[in-house]
N, CA, C and O atoms as a GROMACS GRO file, in nm:
protein
  276
    1MET      N    1  -0.267   1.404  -0.592
    1MET     CA    2  -0.322   1.278  -0.694
    1MET      C    3  -0.239   1.174  -0.687
    1MET      O    4  -0.118   1.192  -0.673
    2ASP      N    5  -0.294   1.052  -0.695
    2ASP     CA    6  -0.212   0.943  -0.724
    2ASP      C    7  -0.288   0.907  -0.856
    2ASP      O    8  -0.394   0.960  -0.890
    3ALA      N    9  -0.207   0.789  -0.943
    3ALA     CA   10  -0.256   0.755  -1.056
    3ALA      C   11  -0.232   0.596  -1.038
    3ALA      O   12  -0.135   0.564  -0.969
    4VAL      N   13  -0.310   0.495  -1.092
    4VAL     CA   14  -0.322   0.373  -1.101
    4VAL      C   15  -0.206   0.339  -1.184
    4VAL      O   16  -0.163   0.427  -1.257
    5ASN      N   17  -0.142   0.214  -1.182
    5ASN     CA   18  -0.051   0.150  -1.280
    5ASN      C   19  -0.106   0.056  -1.311
    5ASN      O   20  -0.196   0.014  -1.239
    6ALA      N   21  -0.071  -0.009  -1.424
    6ALA     CA   22  -0.134  -0.106  -1.454
    6ALA      C   23  -0.158  -0.261  -1.385
    6ALA      O   24  -0.244  -0.344  -1.416
    7LEU      N   25  -0.059  -0.269  -1.288
    7LEU     CA   26  -0.081  -0.380  -1.209
    7LEU      C   27  -0.179  -0.355  -1.093
    7LEU      O   28  -0.186  -0.441  -1.005
    8GLY      N   29  -0.278  -0.210  -1.084
    8GLY     CA   30  -0.347  -0.197  -1.015
    8GLY      C   31  -0.302  -0.129  -0.901
    8GLY      O   32  -0.398  -0.101  -0.828
    9GLY      N   33  -0.173  -0.085  -0.849
    9GLY     CA   34  -0.113  -0.070  -0.778
    9GLY      C   35  -0.097   0.107  -0.797
    9GLY      O   36  -0.092   0.159  -0.909
   10ARG      N   37  -0.088   0.195  -0.653
   10ARG     CA   38  -0.101   0.311  -0.694
   10ARG      C   39   0.041   0.392  -0.687
   10ARG      O   40   0.133   0.367  -0.609
   11ARG      N   41   0.038   0.498  -0.793
   11ARG     CA   42   0.166   0.547  -0.786
   11ARG      C   43   0.209   0.709  -0.770
   11ARG      O   44   0.127   0.764  -0.843
   12ALA      N   45   0.271   0.786  -0.729
   12ALA     CA   46   0.262   0.937  -0.689
   12ALA      C   47   0.266   1.005  -0.855
   12ALA      O   48   0.352   0.984  -0.940
   13VAL      N   49   0.150   1.087  -0.865
   13VAL     CA   50   0.244   1.176  -0.982
   13VAL      C   51   0.282   1.301  -0.986
   13VAL      O   52   0.211   1.396  -0.950
   14THR      N   53   0.417   1.311  -1.038
   14THR     CA   54   0.468   1.447  -1.033
   14THR      C   55   0.422   1.540  -1.159
   14THR      O   56   0.376   1.508  -1.269
   15VAL      N   57   0.459   1.693  -1.090
   15VAL     CA   58   0.398   1.792  -1.236
   15VAL      C   59   0.520   1.733  -1.352
   15VAL      O   60   0.461   1.718  -1.460
   16GLY      N   61   0.616   1.708  -1.362
   16GLY     CA   62   0.724   1.654  -1.491
   16GLY      C   63   0.639   1.528  -1.526
   16GLY      O   64   0.659   1.503  -1.645
   17MET      N   65   0.565   1.452  -1.478
   17MET     CA   66   0.504   1.328  -1.547
   17MET      C   67   0.349   1.377  -1.571
   17MET      O   68   0.287   1.281  -1.618
   18ARG      N   69   0.289   1.459  -1.559
   18ARG     CA   70   0.210   1.556  -1.611
   18ARG      C   71   0.215   1.601  -1.738
   18ARG      O   72   0.127   1.599  -1.824
   19VAL      N   73   0.313   1.638  -1.741
   19VAL     CA   74   0.344   1.727  -1.858
   19VAL      C   75   0.344   1.648  -1.974
   19VAL      O   76   0.275   1.684  -2.069
   20PHE      N   77   0.422   1.528  -1.980
   20PHE     CA   78   0.442   1.407  -2.049
   20PHE      C   79   0.373   1.294  -2.064
   20PHE      O   80   0.408   1.195  -2.128
   21ASN      N   81   0.252   1.315  -1.989
   21ASN     CA   82   0.173   1.205  -2.060
   21ASN      C   83   0.042   1.260  -2.132
   21ASN      O   84  -0.064   1.200  -2.153
   22ARG      N   85   0.086   1.421  -2.170
   22ARG     CA   86   0.040   1.442  -2.317
   22ARG      C   87   0.132   1.522  -2.386
   22ARG      O   88   0.129   1.645  -2.390
   23PRO      N   89   0.228   1.436  -2.451
   23PRO     CA   90   0.276   1.508  -2.532
   23PRO      C   91   0.271   1.588  -2.708
   23PRO      O   92   0.357   1.640  -2.780
   24PHE      N   93   0.109   1.558  -2.722
   24PHE     CA   94   0.100   1.642  -2.825
   24PHE      C   95   0.085   1.814  -2.789
   24PHE      O   96   0.118   1.910  -2.859
   25TYR      N   97   0.029   1.809  -2.670
   25TYR     CA   98  -0.009   1.913  -2.607
   25TYR      C   99   0.089   2.028  -2.543
   25TYR      O  100   0.059   2.146  -2.526
   26PHE      N  101   0.212   1.964  -2.512
   26PHE     CA  102   0.310   2.002  -2.467
   26PHE      C  103   0.439   2.023  -2.598
   26PHE      O  104   0.537   2.097  -2.589
   27LEU      N  105   0.406   1.942  -2.706
   27LEU     CA  106   0.518   2.000  -2.824
   27LEU      C  107   0.443   2.083  -2.866
   27LEU      O  108   0.504   2.184  -2.900
   28MET      N  109   0.273   2.091  -2.888
   28MET     CA  110   0.254   2.222  -2.974
   28MET      C  111   0.262   2.348  -2.876
   28MET      O  112   0.237   2.461  -2.917
   29SER      N  113   0.293   2.325  -2.760
   29SER     CA  114   0.276   2.482  -2.665
   29SER      C  115   0.428   2.527  -2.722
   29SER      O  116   0.446   2.641  -2.767
   30ILE      N  117   0.527   2.435  -2.716
   30ILE     CA  118   0.725   2.471  -2.765
   30ILE      C  119   0.670   2.537  -2.902
   30ILE      O  120   0.699   2.656  -2.919
   31LEU      N  121   0.570   2.454  -3.030
   31LEU     CA  122   0.585   2.487  -3.121
   31LEU      C  123   0.537   2.637  -3.130
   31LEU      O  124   0.610   2.720  -3.184
   32ILE      N  125   0.437   2.667  -3.087
   32ILE     CA  126   0.347   2.795  -3.102
   32ILE      C  127   0.491   2.927  -3.030
   32ILE      O  128   0.531   3.037  -3.068
   33ALA      N  129   0.519   2.852  -2.935
   33ALA     CA  130   0.607   2.946  -2.863
   33ALA      C  131   0.708   2.990  -2.935
   33ALA      O  132   0.752   3.105  -2.930
   34GLY      N  133   0.763   2.870  -3.031
   34GLY     CA  134   0.864   2.941  -3.125
   34GLY      C  135   0.839   3.011  -3.230
   34GLY      O  136   0.917   3.097  -3.271
   35LEU      N  137   0.736   2.986  -3.282
   35LEU     CA  138   0.676   3.056  -3.391
   35LEU      C  139   0.621   3.216  -3.371
   35LEU      O  140   0.624   3.288  -3.470
   36VAL      N  141   0.578   3.262  -3.262
   36VAL     CA  142   0.589   3.356  -3.146
   36VAL      C  143   0.716   3.404  -3.160
   36VAL      O  144   0.729   3.483  -3.253
   37ILE      N  145   0.808   3.383  -3.100
   37ILE     CA  146   0.934   3.472  -3.110
   37ILE      C  147   1.007   3.467  -3.251
   37ILE      O  148   1.089   3.552  -3.285
   38CYS      N  149   0.984   3.398  -3.301
   38CYS     CA  150   1.041   3.412  -3.448
   38CYS      C  151   0.956   3.520  -3.537
   38CYS      O  152   1.008   3.599  -3.617
   39GLY      N  153   0.813   3.509  -3.508
   39GLY     CA  154   0.786   3.637  -3.561
   39GLY      C  155   0.812   3.749  -3.526
   39GLY      O  156   0.832   3.846  -3.599
   40PHE      N  157   0.813   3.742  -3.396
   40PHE     CA  158   0.845   3.913  -3.336
   40PHE      C  159   1.001   3.965  -3.370
   40PHE      O  160   1.045   4.079  -3.377
   41SER      N  161   1.070   3.833  -3.390
   41SER     CA  162   1.225   3.884  -3.381
   41SER      C  163   1.235   3.929  -3.536
   41SER      O  164   1.351   3.930  -3.577
   42LEU      N  165   1.176   3.951  -3.592
   42LEU     CA  166   1.182   3.985  -3.712
   42LEU      C  167   1.168   4.194  -3.733
   42LEU      O  168   1.211   4.289  -3.799
   43THR      N  169   1.078   4.158  -3.626
   43THR     CA  170   1.041   4.364  -3.658
   43THR      C  171   1.105   4.423  -3.474
   43THR      O  172   1.106   4.536  -3.424
   44ILE      N  173   1.140   4.323  -3.432
   44ILE     CA  174   1.154   4.376  -3.289
   44ILE      C  175   1.258   4.505  -3.290
   44ILE      O  176   1.244   4.612  -3.232
   45GLY      N  177   1.351   4.469  -3.362
   45GLY     CA  178   1.498   4.537  -3.340
   45GLY      C  179   1.454   4.715  -3.410
   45GLY      O  180   1.475   4.824  -3.356
   46SER      N  181   1.386   4.684  -3.551
   46SER     CA  182   1.391   4.786  -3.618
   46SER      C  183   1.252   4.881  -3.574
   46SER      O  184   1.252   5.001  -3.598
   47ASN      N  185   1.150   4.823  -3.514
   47ASN     CA  186   1.066   4.892  -3.524
   47ASN      C  187   1.020   4.938  -3.346
   47ASN      O  188   0.954   5.036  -3.312
   48LEU      N  189   1.090   4.813  -3.241
   48LEU     CA  190   1.088   4.873  -3.131
   48LEU      C  191   1.168   4.952  -3.064
   48LEU      O  192   1.143   5.062  -3.015
   49ILE      N  193   1.344   4.842  -3.061
   49ILE     CA  194   1.410   4.884  -2.985
   49ILE      C  195   1.480   5.056  -3.072
   49ILE      O  196   1.519   5.154  -3.008
   50HIS      N  197   1.478   5.044  -3.214
   50HIS     CA  198   1.601   5.133  -3.297
   50HIS      C  199   1.447   5.171  -3.410
   50HIS      O  200   1.432   5.116  -3.519
   51PRO      N  201   1.366   5.255  -3.363
   51PRO     CA  202   1.246   5.272  -3.433
   51PRO      C  203   1.273   5.430  -3.515
   51PRO      O  204   1.283   5.529  -3.444
   52SER      N  205   1.284   5.443  -3.665
   52SER     CA  206   1.319   5.556  -3.755
   52SER      C  207   1.265   5.680  -3.713
   52SER      O  208   1.335   5.781  -3.724
   53VAL      N  209   1.119   5.688  -3.654
   53VAL     CA  210   1.015   5.761  -3.634
   53VAL      C  211   1.042   5.760  -3.464
   53VAL      O  212   1.015   5.662  -3.394
   54PRO      N  213   1.121   5.936  -3.390
   54PRO     CA  214   1.105   5.916  -3.234
   54PRO      C  215   0.990   5.883  -3.224
   54PRO      O  216   0.905   5.905  -3.311
   55ARG      N  217   0.966   5.809  -3.089
   55ARG     CA  218   0.838   5.786  -3.033
   55ARG      C  219   0.780   5.931  -2.969
   55ARG      O  220   0.861   6.023  -2.976
   56PRO      N  221   0.654   5.961  -2.910
   56PRO     CA  222   0.576   6.044  -2.872
   56PRO      C  223   0.599   6.077  -2.726
   56PRO      O  224   0.580   5.984  -2.648
   57ARG      N  225   0.644   6.217  -2.669
   57ARG     CA  226   0.708   6.204  -2.488
   57ARG      C  227   0.536   6.173  -2.415
   57ARG      O  228   0.533   6.165  -2.292
   58ILE      N  229   0.424   6.159  -2.479
   58ILE     CA  230   0.345   6.114  -2.390
   58ILE      C  231   0.338   5.962  -2.371
   58ILE      O  232   0.273   5.907  -2.282
   59LEU      N  233   0.425   5.886  -2.483
   59LEU     CA  234   0.424   5.726  -2.440
   59LEU      C  235   0.546   5.720  -2.303
   59LEU      O  236   0.539   5.623  -2.228
   60TYR      N  237   0.620   5.794  -2.284
   60TYR     CA  238   0.688   5.755  -2.191
   60TYR      C  239   0.619   5.788  -2.044
   60TYR      O  240   0.667   5.744  -1.940
   61LEU      N  241   0.526   5.854  -2.048
   61LEU     CA  242   0.483   5.924  -1.931
   61LEU      C  243   0.357   5.805  -1.921
   61LEU      O  244   0.316   5.785  -1.806
   62HIS      N  245   0.308   5.745  -2.005
   62HIS     CA  246   0.225   5.617  -2.013
   62HIS      C  247   0.277   5.546  -1.977
   62HIS      O  248   0.221   5.473  -1.896
   63ALA      N  249   0.414   5.520  -2.014
   63ALA     CA  250   0.503   5.350  -1.955
   63ALA      C  251   0.488   5.401  -1.786
   63ALA      O  252   0.413   5.339  -1.710
   64ALA      N  253   0.566   5.515  -1.742
   64ALA     CA  254   0.602   5.556  -1.616
   64ALA      C  255   0.480   5.523  -1.523
   64ALA      O  256   0.480   5.456  -1.419
   65THR      N  257   0.372   5.590  -1.590
   65THR     CA  258   0.266   5.567  -1.522
   65THR      C  259   0.221   5.444  -1.449
   65THR      O  260   0.183   5.433  -1.332
   66PHE      N  261   0.239   5.318  -1.580
   66PHE     CA  262   0.185   5.178  -1.531
   66PHE      C  263   0.287   5.086  -1.501
   66PHE      O  264   0.264   4.966  -1.485
   67LEU      N  265   0.430   5.149  -1.489
   67LEU     CA  266   0.537   5.023  -1.441
   67LEU      C  267   0.480   5.027  -1.313
   67LEU      O  268   0.417   5.120  -1.262
   68PRO      N  269   0.516   4.887  -1.254
   68PRO     CA  270   0.491   4.867  -1.120
   68PRO      C  271   0.595   4.936  -1.048
   68PRO      O  272   0.709   4.966  -1.081
   69GLY      N  273   0.521   4.957  -0.928
   69GLY     CA  274   0.647   4.983  -0.806
   69GLY      C  275   0.584   5.111  -0.756
   69GLY      O  276   0.637   5.174  -0.664
   0.00000   0.00000   0.00000
């Protein structure tokens, strides 16, 4: 895909240039990803990795069933 510059000539558009052509969308995606990571980091250790209540055995069977491989 080519883009036309101000003088009417054509130049190649790389993937990196397309990302920074719209800085609003790029920055908003980084912001939203940061908010999601920040939000989940508060509870992942206490609820998922070190739960206070042991997980039911059927959960491990379910996980083994849906693991790729």
